[in-house]
C-alpha positions as CSV (number, residue, x, y, z in Angstrom):
1,M,0.0,0.0,0.0
2,D,1.6,3.3,-1.1
3,F,0.7,6.8,0.1
4,V,1.3,10.2,-1.4
5,I,2.8,12.7,1.0
6,T,2.4,16.3,-0.3
7,C,4.5,19.2,0.7
8,L,5.2,22.8,-0.4
9,P,6.6,22.9,-3.9
10,G,10.3,22.8,-3.7
11,V,10.5,21.1,-0.3
12,A,10.3,17.5,-1.5
13,P,14.0,16.7,-1.1
14,L,13.9,17.8,2.5
15,L,10.7,15.9,3.0
16,V,12.2,12.6,1.7
17,R,15.2,13.1,4.0
18,E,13.0,13.7,7.0
19,L,10.8,10.7,6.3
20,T,13.8,8.5,5.8
21,S,15.2,9.7,9.1
22,L,12.0,8.5,10.7
23,G,12.6,5.0,9.4
24,L,10.0,5.3,6.6
25,D,10.4,4.2,3.0
26,A,10.0,7.3,0.9
27,V,11.1,8.5,-2.6
28,E,10.6,11.8,-4.2
29,Q,7.6,12.2,-6.5
30,G,8.0,15.6,-8.2
31,G,9.0,18.8,-6.4
32,A,5.9,18.8,-4.1
33,A,5.3,15.2,-3.0
34,A,6.9,12.0,-1.9
35,R,5.8,8.4,-2.4
36,L,5.6,6.5,0.9
37,G,5.6,2.8,1.0
38,G,4.2,0.6,3.8
39,G,0.9,0.1,5.4
40,P,-1.5,2.4,7.3
41,E,1.0,2.6,10.3
42,A,3.6,4.3,8.1
43,A,0.9,6.8,7.1
44,M,0.0,7.4,10.7
45,Q,3.7,8.0,11.5
46,A,3.9,10.6,8.8
47,C,0.7,12.3,10.1
48,L,2.1,12.3,13.6
49,R,5.8,13.0,13.2
50,S,6.5,14.8,9.9
51,R,7.2,18.5,10.2
52,L,7.2,19.1,6.5
53,A,4.2,17.1,5.2
54,E,1.1,19.0,4.2
55,R,-1.2,16.0,3.6
56,V,-1.0,12.2,3.7
57,L,-3.1,10.8,0.9
58,L,-4.2,7.2,0.0
59,P,-4.9,6.8,-3.7
60,V,-8.2,4.9,-4.1
61,A,-9.3,5.6,-7.7
62,R,-7.9,6.8,-11.0
63,Y,-9.4,7.9,-14.3
64,E,-7.7,8.8,-17.6
65,G,-9.9,10.9,-19.9
66,D,-11.9,14.1,-20.3
67,P,-11.7,16.0,-17.0
68,L,-15.4,17.0,-17.3
69,E,-16.2,13.3,-16.9
70,A,-13.8,12.7,-14.1
71,A,-16.3,13.0,-11.2
72,P,-18.8,10.3,-12.2
73,A,-15.9,8.1,-13.5
74,L,-14.1,8.3,-10.2
75,A,-17.3,7.8,-8.2
76,E,-18.0,4.6,-10.1
77,A,-14.4,3.3,-9.6
78,F,-14.4,4.1,-5.9
79,D,-15.0,1.3,-3.5
80,W,-17.6,3.0,-1.3
81,A,-18.1,0.1,1.1
82,Q,-14.4,-0.4,1.8
83,H,-13.6,3.2,2.5
84,T,-16.8,4.9,3.8
85,A,-18.6,2.2,5.9
86,G,-19.5,3.7,9.3
87,A,-18.1,7.1,8.5
88,P,-20.1,9.9,10.4
89,G,-19.8,12.3,7.5
90,L,-18.0,13.0,4.2
91,H,-15.9,16.0,3.4
92,L,-14.9,16.3,-0.3
93,R,-12.5,18.8,-1.8
94,V,-11.8,19.1,-5.5
95,D,-8.5,20.5,-6.9
96,H,-8.1,21.4,-10.6
97,E,-4.7,21.5,-12.2
98,R,-3.8,24.8,-13.6
99,G,-5.6,25.4,-16.9
100,V,-8.1,22.6,-16.4
101,R,-11.8,23.6,-17.0
102,G,-14.5,23.0,-14.4
103,D,-16.2,24.4,-11.4
104,S,-15.3,22.6,-8.1
105,R,-18.9,22.8,-6.8
106,V,-20.4,21.2,-9.9
107,T,-17.7,18.6,-10.0
108,A,-18.3,17.7,-6.3
109,S,-22.0,17.5,-6.8
110,R,-21.6,15.2,-9.8
111,F,-19.4,13.0,-7.8
112,L,-21.9,12.8,-4.9
113,R,-24.8,12.2,-7.2
114,A,-23.1,9.2,-8.6
115,A,-22.7,7.7,-5.0
116,P,-24.9,5.0,-3.8
117,A,-27.7,5.8,-1.3
118,L,-25.6,4.6,1.6
119,A,-23.0,7.4,1.1
120,P,-22.6,9.5,4.2
121,A,-24.0,13.0,4.3
122,R,-21.7,15.7,2.9
123,R,-19.9,18.0,5.4
124,D,-18.5,21.5,4.7
125,S,-15.8,21.0,7.3
126,A,-13.1,18.3,7.5
127,E,-13.7,18.0,11.3
128,G,-15.4,14.8,12.3
129,A,-15.6,13.5,8.7
130,L,-14.0,11.1,6.3
131,C,-12.0,13.3,3.9
132,L,-11.7,12.7,0.2
133,R,-9.7,14.8,-2.3
134,M,-10.2,14.7,-6.0
135,Q,-7.4,15.9,-8.2
136,V,-8.7,16.8,-11.7
137,G,-6.1,16.9,-14.5
138,E,-6.2,17.4,-18.2
139,A,-4.9,13.9,-18.9
140,A,-5.7,12.0,-15.7
141,S,-7.7,12.5,-12.5
142,E,-7.3,10.8,-9.2
143,L,-9.3,10.3,-6.0
144,F,-7.6,10.0,-2.5
145,V,-8.6,9.3,1.1
146,D,-7.0,12.2,3.0
147,F,-5.6,10.8,6.3
148,S,-4.6,14.3,7.5
149,G,-8.1,16.0,7.3
150,E,-7.1,19.6,7.9
151,S,-3.7,20.4,6.4
152,L,-0.9,19.1,8.7
153,Q,0.7,22.6,8.7
154,R,-2.1,23.6,11.1
155,R,-0.5,22.3,14.2
156,G,-3.1,23.8,16.5
157,Y,-1.0,26.2,18.4
158,R,-1.4,29.3,16.2
159,L,-4.8,31.0,16.4
160,A,-3.5,34.2,15.0
161,G,-0.6,35.3,12.9
162,G,1.2,38.6,12.1
163,Q,0.7,40.6,8.9
164,A,2.5,37.9,6.8
165,P,2.3,34.6,8.8
166,L,4.7,31.9,7.8
167,R,3.3,28.4,7.3
168,E,4.4,26.1,10.0
169,T,5.6,23.6,7.4
170,L,7.7,26.3,5.7
171,A,9.2,27.4,9.0
172,A,10.1,23.8,9.8
173,A,11.7,23.4,6.3
174,M,13.8,26.5,6.9
175,L,15.1,25.1,10.2
176,L,15.8,21.6,8.8
177,A,17.5,23.2,5.8
178,A,19.7,25.2,8.1
179,G,20.7,22.2,10.1
180,W,19.1,23.2,13.4
181,L,20.2,20.7,16.1
182,Q,20.6,17.9,13.6
183,G,23.2,15.3,13.9
184,E,24.1,15.7,10.3
185,A,24.6,19.1,8.8
186,A,22.1,20.2,6.2
187,E,22.9,20.6,2.5
188,A,23.4,24.3,2.9
189,E,26.1,23.7,5.6
190,R,27.9,20.5,4.7
191,E,31.1,22.3,4.1
192,H,31.0,23.7,7.6
193,A,31.7,21.0,10.1
194,E,30.5,23.1,13.0
195,A,27.0,23.5,11.5
196,A,25.4,20.8,13.7
197,S,26.8,22.5,16.9
198,R,24.9,25.7,16.5
199,S,22.8,25.8,19.6
200,K,21.7,29.5,19.6
201,L,18.8,30.6,17.3
202,V,17.6,34.1,16.9
203,D,14.7,35.4,14.8
204,P,14.9,39.3,14.7
205,F,11.5,39.5,12.9
206,C,9.7,36.8,14.9
207,G,6.1,38.0,14.3
208,S,3.8,35.5,15.8
209,G,6.7,33.2,16.7
210,T,6.2,30.4,14.2
211,L,9.9,29.8,13.5
212,L,10.9,29.8,17.2
213,I,8.0,27.5,18.2
214,E,9.0,25.0,15.5
215,A,12.6,25.2,16.6
216,A,11.5,24.5,20.2
217,L,9.5,21.5,19.1
218,I,12.5,20.2,17.3
219,A,14.8,20.8,20.3
220,T,12.4,18.9,22.7
221,G,11.6,16.1,20.2
222,R,7.9,16.9,20.2
223,A,6.1,15.4,17.3
224,P,4.0,18.1,15.7
225,G,0.9,15.9,15.4
226,L,0.7,15.6,19.2
227,L,-0.6,19.2,19.3
228,R,-3.9,18.3,17.6
229,S,-6.4,15.5,18.2
230,E,-8.4,15.7,14.9
231,F,-7.2,13.8,11.9
232,G,-9.0,12.4,8.8
233,L,-7.5,8.9,9.4
234,L,-9.7,8.5,12.5
235,Y,-12.8,8.2,10.3
236,W,-11.4,5.7,7.8
237,P,-13.1,2.3,8.5
238,Q,-9.9,0.3,8.3
239,I,-7.9,2.3,10.8
240,D,-6.4,0.5,13.8
241,R,-7.2,3.0,16.6
242,A,-5.3,1.0,19.1
243,A,-2.2,1.2,16.9
244,W,-2.8,5.0,16.6
245,Q,-3.0,5.4,20.3
246,R,0.3,3.4,20.8
247,L,2.1,5.6,18.3
248,R,0.9,8.7,20.2
249,E,2.0,7.3,23.5
250,A,5.4,6.5,22.1
251,A,5.7,10.0,20.7
252,H,4.8,11.4,24.1
253,A,7.5,9.3,25.7
254,E,10.1,10.7,23.4
255,I,9.6,14.3,24.5
256,R,12.8,15.5,26.2
257,E,14.4,18.5,27.8
258,A,16.1,20.8,25.3
259,P,19.8,20.1,25.0
260,A,22.2,22.0,27.2
261,G,23.1,25.4,25.8
262,V,20.1,25.8,23.5
263,S,19.0,29.4,23.3
264,L,15.9,30.7,21.4
265,K,15.3,34.4,21.1
266,G,12.7,36.3,19.2
267,F,12.5,40.1,18.6
268,D,9.8,42.2,17.0
269,A,8.9,45.9,17.0
270,D,5.1,45.2,17.3
271,P,3.9,44.5,20.9
272,A,0.6,43.1,19.6
273,V,2.2,40.3,17.6
274,L,4.6,39.5,20.4
275,R,1.5,38.9,22.6
276,Q,0.3,36.5,19.9
277,A,3.7,34.8,19.8
278,R,3.7,34.2,23.6
279,A,0.1,32.8,23.5
280,N,1.1,30.6,20.6
281,A,4.2,29.3,22.3
282,E,2.1,28.6,25.5
283,R,-0.4,26.6,23.5
284,A,2.5,24.6,22.0
285,G,3.9,23.9,25.5
286,V,7.3,25.6,24.7
287,L,6.9,29.1,26.2
288,G,9.5,28.5,28.8
289,L,12.1,27.8,26.2
290,I,11.7,31.0,24.2
291,H,12.7,34.6,25.1
292,F,10.5,37.1,23.3
293,E,11.3,40.8,23.5
294,R,10.1,44.0,21.9
295,R,13.2,45.2,20.1
296,E,13.9,46.4,16.6
297,L,16.8,45.1,14.4
298,G,18.5,48.5,14.6
299,S,18.8,48.3,18.4
300,L,20.2,44.7,18.6
301,R,23.7,44.3,20.0
302,Q,25.9,41.3,20.6
303,R,24.4,40.5,24.0
304,D,20.9,40.4,22.4
305,L,22.2,37.9,19.8
306,G,23.8,35.8,22.6
307,V,27.3,36.3,21.2
308,A,28.7,38.8,23.7
309,G,32.5,38.4,23.6
310,G,32.3,35.9,20.7
311,D,32.0,35.9,16.9
312,G,28.7,34.1,16.5
313,S,30.1,30.8,15.5
314,D,27.4,29.0,17.5
315,L,24.6,31.3,16.2
316,L,21.9,30.5,13.6
317,V,19.7,33.3,12.4
318,V,16.5,32.1,10.8
319,T,14.0,34.8,9.9
320,N,11.2,36.0,7.6
321,P,11.6,39.8,7.3
322,P,8.7,41.9,6.0
323,W,8.5,41.7,2.3
324,G,6.4,44.7,1.5
325,E,3.2,44.6,-0.5
326,R,3.2,48.0,-2.2
327,L,6.0,49.1,-4.4
328,E,7.3,51.7,-1.9
329,D,7.1,49.2,0.9
330,Q,9.2,46.8,-1.2
331,E,11.9,49.4,-1.5
332,Q,11.9,49.8,2.3
333,A,11.9,46.0,2.7
334,G,15.0,45.8,0.5
335,W,16.8,48.2,2.8
336,L,15.6,46.2,5.9
337,Y,17.3,43.2,4.4
338,H,20.4,45.3,3.9
339,A,20.3,46.2,7.6
340,L,20.0,42.5,8.5
341,G,23.2,41.7,6.6
342,Q,25.0,44.7,8.1
343,T,23.9,43.9,11.7
344,L,25.2,40.3,11.5
345,A,28.4,41.4,9.8
346,R,29.0,43.8,12.6
347,H,28.0,41.8,15.6
348,A,28.1,38.1,14.6
349,P,30.4,37.7,11.6
350,Q,30.7,33.9,12.0
351,A,26.9,33.3,12.3
352,R,24.9,31.5,9.7
353,A,21.6,32.8,8.4
354,L,18.7,31.3,6.6
355,V,16.3,34.0,5.2
356,V,13.1,33.8,3.3
357,G,12.2,36.5,0.7
358,H,9.7,37.0,-2.1
359,K,12.1,38.5,-4.6
360,V,15.7,37.6,-5.4
361,E,16.7,41.3,-5.8
362,I,15.5,42.1,-2.3
363,L,17.4,39.1,-0.9
364,D,20.5,40.3,-2.7
365,R,20.4,43.5,-0.6
366,T,21.7,41.6,2.5
367,G,25.2,41.6,1.0
368,M,25.8,38.2,2.5
369,T,27.5,35.3,0.8
370,L,25.1,32.8,-0.7
371,T,25.8,29.1,0.2
372,A,22.5,27.5,-0.9
373,Q,19.0,28.4,-1.9
374,W,15.6,26.7,-2.4
375,R,12.6,27.9,-4.4
376,V,9.4,27.1,-2.6
377,R,5.9,28.4,-2.0
378,N,4.3,30.0,1.1
379,G,0.5,29.9,0.4
380,P,-0.1,31.6,-3.0
381,L,3.4,33.2,-3.2
382,Q,6.6,31.8,-4.6
383,V,9.4,32.5,-2.2
384,W,13.1,31.8,-1.9
385,L,15.0,30.3,1.0
386,R,18.6,31.4,1.2
387,A,21.4,30.1,3.4
388,M,24.0,32.8,3.7
389,S,27.1,33.9,5.6
390,P,27.6,37.5,6.8
391,Q,30.4,39.5,5.1
392,R,32.3,42.0,7.1
393,R,33.5,44.7,4.8
394,A,35.3,47.8,6.1
395,P,33.9,51.0,4.5
396,A,36.1,52.4,1.8
397,P,37.8,55.6,2.9
398,P,36.5,58.7,1.2
399,L,38.3,60.3,-1.6
400,R,41.2,62.7,-0.8
401,V,43.7,64.7,-2.8
402,S,47.1,63.1,-2.5
403,G,50.3,63.4,-4.6
404,E,50.5,64.8,-8.0
405,A,47.5,65.4,-10.3
406,A,46.3,62.4,-12.3
407,F,46.7,64.4,-15.5
408,D,47.6,67.9,-16.7
409,V,44.9,70.5,-16.7
410,P,44.5,73.7,-18.5
411,E,46.4,76.6,-16.9
412,Q,43.0,78.2,-16.0
413,A,42.1,75.2,-13.9
414,Q,45.4,74.8,-12.0
415,A,44.4,77.3,-9.3
416,L,41.4,75.0,-8.4
417,V,43.7,71.9,-8.3
418,N,46.0,73.7,-6.0
419,R,43.2,74.8,-3.7
420,L,41.7,71.3,-3.5
421,R,45.2,70.0,-2.6
422,K,45.5,72.6,0.1
423,N,42.0,72.0,1.6
424,S,42.6,68.2,1.6
425,R,45.9,68.7,3.4
426,Q,44.2,70.8,6.1
427,L,41.4,68.3,6.6
428,R,43.6,65.2,6.7
429,R,44.0,64.9,10.4
430,W,40.3,65.6,11.0
431,L,39.3,63.0,8.4
432,D,41.6,60.4,10.0
433,Q,40.1,61.0,13.5
434,S,36.5,61.4,12.6
435,G,36.1,58.5,10.1
436,V,33.5,60.4,8.1
437,Q,32.7,59.2,4.6
438,A,30.9,62.3,3.3
439,Y,32.4,65.8,3.6
440,R,32.8,69.1,1.9
441,L,36.2,69.6,0.2
442,Y,35.6,73.1,-1.4
443,D,33.0,75.8,-0.9
444,R,33.4,78.7,-3.4
445,D,36.8,79.5,-2.1
446,L,38.0,81.1,-5.4
447,P,35.8,83.8,-7.0
448,E,36.4,82.4,-10.5
449,F,35.1,78.9,-9.4
450,N,31.7,79.5,-7.9
451,V,31.1,75.8,-7.0
452,S,31.0,73.6,-3.9
453,I,32.5,70.1,-4.0
454,D,31.3,67.4,-1.7
455,I,32.8,63.9,-1.3
456,Y,30.5,60.9,-0.8
457,G,32.8,57.9,-0.4
458,E,34.3,57.3,-3.8
459,R,32.0,59.8,-5.6
460,V,32.0,63.5,-6.0
461,L,29.1,66.0,-6.2
462,V,29.9,69.3,-7.8
463,H,27.4,72.1,-7.2
464,E,27.7,75.0,-9.6
465,Y,26.0,78.2,-8.5
466,A,24.4,79.8,-11.5
467,P,26.3,82.9,-12.6
468,P,24.5,86.2,-13.0
469,K,22.8,86.9,-16.3
470,T,25.6,89.4,-17.1
471,I,28.1,86.5,-17.5
472,D,28.5,85.2,-21.1
473,P,27.0,81.7,-21.1
474,S,29.9,80.3,-23.2
475,A,32.4,81.6,-20.6
476,A,30.3,80.1,-17.8
477,E,30.3,76.8,-19.7
478,Q,34.1,76.9,-20.1
479,R,34.6,77.5,-16.4
480,R,32.3,74.6,-15.6
481,V,34.5,72.3,-17.8
482,W,37.6,73.5,-16.1
483,A,36.1,72.9,-12.7
484,V,35.2,69.3,-13.5
485,S,38.6,68.7,-15.1
486,A,40.3,70.1,-12.0
487,V,38.2,67.8,-9.7
488,R,39.0,64.7,-11.8
489,A,42.7,65.5,-11.9
490,A,43.1,66.4,-8.2
491,L,41.1,63.3,-7.0
492,G,42.1,60.9,-9.7
493,V,38.6,59.8,-10.5
494,H,36.7,58.8,-13.7
495,R,34.1,61.1,-15.1
496,E,31.4,58.5,-14.1
497,Q,32.3,59.3,-10.4
498,V,31.6,63.0,-10.8
499,F,28.1,64.4,-10.6
500,L,27.4,68.0,-11.6
501,R,24.4,70.0,-10.4
502,T,23.6,73.7,-11.1
503,R,22.0,75.6,-8.3
504,S,20.0,78.8,-8.8
505,Q,17.7,80.8,-6.5
506,Q,15.0,78.3,-5.6
507,R,11.7,78.9,-3.8
508,G,9.4,76.5,-2.0
509,S,9.3,72.9,-3.2
510,R,11.3,73.6,-6.4
511,Q,14.5,73.0,-4.6
512,Y,13.4,69.4,-4.1
513,Q,12.2,68.8,-7.7
514,K,13.2,65.5,-9.3
515,L,15.8,65.7,-12.1
516,D,16.2,62.1,-13.2
517,Q,14.6,58.7,-12.7
518,A,17.7,56.5,-12.0
519,G,16.7,55.7,-8.4
520,E,20.3,54.9,-7.5
521,Y,21.2,55.2,-3.8
522,L,24.6,55.3,-2.3
523,V,25.1,54.3,1.4
524,V,27.4,56.5,3.5
525,E,28.3,55.9,7.1
526,E,28.0,58.7,9.7
527,G,28.7,57.6,13.3
528,A,26.6,54.5,13.8
529,A,24.2,55.4,11.0
530,R,24.0,54.3,7.4
531,L,22.4,57.0,5.3
532,L,21.2,56.9,1.7
533,V,22.2,59.6,-0.7
534,N,21.2,60.1,-4.3
535,L,23.6,62.1,-6.5
536,R,21.7,61.7,-9.7
537,D,18.0,62.3,-9.3
538,Y,17.7,65.4,-7.2
539,L,19.3,68.8,-6.8
540,D,20.2,67.9,-3.2
541,S,21.8,64.7,-2.3
542,G,19.5,63.9,0.6
543,L,22.0,64.7,3.3
544,F,22.9,68.1,4.6
545,L,26.6,67.7,5.5
546,D,26.8,70.8,7.7
547,H,24.4,69.3,10.2
548,R,26.6,66.3,11.0
549,P,27.6,67.5,14.5
550,M,24.0,68.2,15.3
551,R,22.9,64.7,14.2
552,L,25.6,63.0,16.3
553,R,24.5,65.1,19.3
554,L,20.9,64.0,18.9
555,A,22.1,60.4,18.9
556,E,23.9,61.0,22.2
557,E,20.9,62.7,23.9
558,A,18.0,60.6,22.5
559,R,18.0,57.5,24.8
560,G,14.5,57.0,26.2
561,K,13.2,60.2,24.8
562,R,10.3,61.1,22.5
563,F,11.9,62.7,19.5
564,L,10.3,65.1,16.9
565,N,11.9,66.0,13.6
566,L,10.2,68.9,11.9
567,F,10.9,69.7,8.2
568,G,12.4,66.2,8.5
569,Y,13.5,66.0,4.8
570,T,15.0,62.5,4.4
571,G,15.0,61.7,8.1
572,A,18.8,61.5,8.7
573,A,18.3,63.1,12.2
574,T,15.6,60.6,13.0
575,V,17.9,57.8,12.1
576,H,20.5,59.0,14.6
577,A,17.8,59.5,17.3
578,A,16.5,56.0,16.8
579,L,20.0,54.5,16.9
580,G,20.6,56.6,20.1
581,G,17.6,54.8,21.8
582,A,14.7,57.2,21.3
583,S,11.6,55.6,22.7
584,R,9.5,57.1,19.9
585,T,10.2,59.3,16.9
586,V,7.9,61.4,14.7
587,T,9.1,62.9,11.4
588,V,7.0,65.6,9.8
589,D,7.4,66.9,6.3
590,A,5.1,68.1,3.5
591,S,6.8,65.9,0.8
592,R,5.7,62.3,0.4
593,R,8.8,61.6,-1.7
594,Y,11.1,62.6,1.1
595,L,9.1,60.8,3.8
596,D,9.4,57.6,1.7
597,W,13.2,58.3,1.5
598,A,13.2,58.8,5.3
599,A,11.4,55.4,5.6
600,C,14.2,53.8,3.5
601,N,16.8,55.5,5.7
602,M,15.2,54.1,8.8
603,A,14.9,50.6,7.2
604,A,18.6,50.6,6.2
605,N,19.3,51.0,9.9
606,G,16.9,48.3,11.0
607,F,13.9,50.3,12.1
608,S,10.3,49.9,11.0
609,S,7.4,52.3,11.3
610,V,5.8,50.8,14.4
611,Q,7.6,53.1,16.9
612,H,8.8,55.7,14.3
613,E,5.9,57.6,12.7
614,R,6.1,59.6,9.5
615,V,3.6,62.4,9.0
616,R,2.9,64.2,5.7
617,A,1.6,67.6,6.7
618,D,2.3,71.3,6.8
619,V,4.6,71.7,9.7
620,M,3.2,74.9,11.1
621,K,-0.4,73.6,11.0
622,W,0.6,70.2,12.4
623,V,2.6,71.5,15.3
624,T,-0.3,73.8,16.2
625,E,-2.8,71.0,16.3
626,T,-0.9,68.1,17.8
627,Q,-1.5,67.1,21.4
628,E,1.6,64.9,21.7
629,Q,4.4,65.9,24.0
630,F,8.1,65.5,23.2
631,D,11.5,65.6,25.0
632,L,13.8,66.3,22.1
633,V,13.0,68.3,18.9
634,F,15.1,69.1,15.9
635,C,13.7,71.8,13.6
636,D,15.5,72.9,10.4
637,P,13.0,75.0,8.4
638,P,13.7,76.3,4.9
639,T,14.2,79.9,4.2
640,F,10.9,80.0,2.3
641,S,8.1,77.5,1.8
642,N,5.0,78.0,-0.3
643,N,1.6,76.7,0.8
644,K,-1.8,76.4,-0.9
645,S,-4.0,76.5,2.2
646,R,-2.4,79.4,4.1
647,D,0.2,82.2,3.8
648,D,3.6,81.1,2.6
649,F,6.2,80.4,5.3
650,V,9.1,82.9,5.6
651,V,11.6,81.8,8.2
652,Q,12.6,85.3,9.4
653,R,9.1,86.5,9.7
654,D,7.5,83.3,11.1
655,H,10.1,81.5,13.2
656,A,9.0,83.1,16.5
657,E,5.5,81.7,16.2
658,L,6.8,78.3,15.0
659,I,9.2,78.1,18.0
660,R,6.5,79.2,20.4
661,Q,4.2,76.4,19.1
662,I,6.9,73.8,19.4
663,M,7.7,74.8,22.9
664,R,4.0,74.3,23.9
665,R,4.6,70.6,23.1
666,M,7.9,70.4,24.9
667,E,8.1,68.5,28.2
668,P,9.9,70.3,31.1
669,G,13.6,69.5,30.8
670,G,13.3,69.0,27.0
671,V,15.3,70.9,24.4
672,L,14.6,72.2,20.9
673,Y,17.5,72.5,18.5
674,F,16.5,75.1,16.0
675,S,18.6,75.5,12.9
676,C,18.4,77.9,9.9
677,N,20.5,78.4,6.8
678,F,19.2,81.9,5.9
679,R,22.3,83.9,5.9
680,G,20.7,87.1,7.2
681,F,18.8,85.3,10.0
682,Q,18.3,87.0,13.4
683,L,16.6,85.3,16.2
684,D,13.5,87.2,17.4
685,D,14.1,89.0,20.8
686,Q,10.8,87.6,22.1
687,I,12.3,84.1,22.0
688,R,15.1,85.1,24.3
689,R,12.6,86.6,26.7
690,W,10.3,83.6,26.7
691,F,12.8,80.8,26.8
692,V,16.4,80.0,27.7
693,V,18.4,80.3,24.5
694,E,21.9,79.1,23.9
695,D,23.6,80.0,20.6
696,I,25.5,76.9,19.5
697,S,26.1,78.0,16.0
698,R,29.9,78.0,16.2
699,W,30.0,74.6,17.9
700,S,27.5,73.1,15.3
701,I,29.6,74.0,12.2
702,P,31.9,71.0,11.4
703,E,35.5,71.2,10.4
704,D,34.9,70.9,6.7
705,F,32.6,74.0,6.8
706,R,34.8,76.3,8.8
707,R,35.7,78.3,5.8
708,N,32.1,79.5,5.8
709,M,30.9,80.2,9.3
710,K,27.5,81.4,8.1
711,I,26.5,78.1,6.5
712,H,23.8,77.9,9.2
713,Y,22.7,79.2,12.6
714,C,21.8,76.9,15.4
715,F,20.2,77.4,18.9
716,A,19.4,75.2,21.8
717,I,16.1,76.4,23.3
718,R,14.7,75.3,26.7
719,H,11.9,76.2,29.0
720,G,13.0,78.5,31.8
721,H,12.4,82.0,33.1
722,G,9.4,83.9,31.7
723,D,7.8,80.9,29.9
724,E,4.4,82.0,31.1
725,D,4.6,85.0,28.7
726,A,5.0,82.6,25.7
727,G,1.4,81.2,26.0
């Protein structure tokens, strides 16, 4: 007697290996099934013990011919007396192969009409009924008795899942593929002798806990079928219930304590799904083995991963990060995968990871080395399982001017080459000590070269400031060519590494207009942060380099505080606050495009939107209406901003009212850091009367901007004397 054991497409090799390890006779039958030899007891063992099987099916009738005639033909060939005698009810499900015509309800009705009068009454539910499955194909159709009833992936412990619940069988497949606590290393790890010794498992996106619960079931030898009492085999007339009971008792007897040193940890940003995870683990009887904690990927450290003082050689990371359903969410998901790879490379470089993803290009973002992969399905979606190893890569040092020029430049460009060499020499010690990857090398130092030159790792952004209309356009074009030539010669870079932008007087949102559609982002490191810049698509890169000291200060002061970022732009300040341990952040900006960019910045550092809210709104209106209180605020308004629903915002005219409204939402002891790049800015005297004001402009200007001390103004504003007058 042979049975068909179905599984998720792509999992069949793992299923055969599992069934063989249980002492069963199994061979692969396509990518989504195995053929199991032996009698009913072998099928009962598969129902009870297999972690990968979806269904255990006994073939009872076969028909080759027109699929529209399959139902009556199979009903006629079916031995009703042998398989349905005494059954309390009948549950029938019909599956059609892709492209096969037919309505499942009509087919099921035709099958039942062809049944003799003694056929049991039909049930809509598999519970308490003999279960039949009809597979209708173009060339052949087949009828099965379904020993599993409900799918075996429904263990019984999970009543609710997160936003994208992982099938229990897929979770088990990931663990078995990764070699979790197996005596023999899995395929993905055969070349690593230490694979079987990995006793610590972490899921940084644990959701409702499925992966960790399945890992705990494996660690304690708990057969997954013990968690449920309802199976279709119980209503098959030939079943030996005494044998079934003996098998269950034997499986109970094999439950053991988890091996010494086993550690299971799950982290998630959403407290609601963590509550579900704990409830699921309790129903599975393994809650005491798993440590669940509300924590985001970006805040994980070595001690959280269980590798404090080590390199992670005993750590296995198995996880299902958010995939993202909308296009913009998928972009954020890609950067979250990037953050996963970076986190492991930094804190556990010898760990092994097995990660599931919907798209290969998103999985590629991890930057980890691929050791094996499987193509499987999770419900209706095709997914990839990837076994990977972290890669620790030191960031490339930023470009500097050193030695002789790479090539000769026209005499008119030599002055700029000399100035770039001088500036680079002056910044050398600071660059060595600070470790920054993005800095300003030149800022309109020479009147004939009205440009700024910013370095972003191995790329250069040249901003040309539009000349007056009195300047001959051809002469301006020639100077532009000389400037780019001088940059390439001094830094020794290819033309593809140099990006040129022309700045003119901008008003309102025009300064943020999109110039290209390349969507190419470069990652630069700043302190503990990884920030995304775009040198091709926009006038601005997405990172204001002159605010670097302020962002680093926010990171130092943010722990445990509620942080507000007004006119938040691409959210770089929010990233630093989150990395510094802010309990909550809110980023407000009128541009959806830049808020999406901010979301990607947060994702690239391992943070989701659960604790970090983004608000698209007019800042003045929002801060006037909000009732939320904050402990730390950063506000960097533009000089001018147009608005359709109210008067345009002019920073010199409107900053006093803006600051007053912000301070209404400030907790005692909190601080507002107010910055402005309007060169003629003067702080309203009322602000100094109402609040305690500290001018930190000189401190806030970094070393690479010291040649222009009016690049911005910055103030620390706190509650203090006279605050009652500000109401």
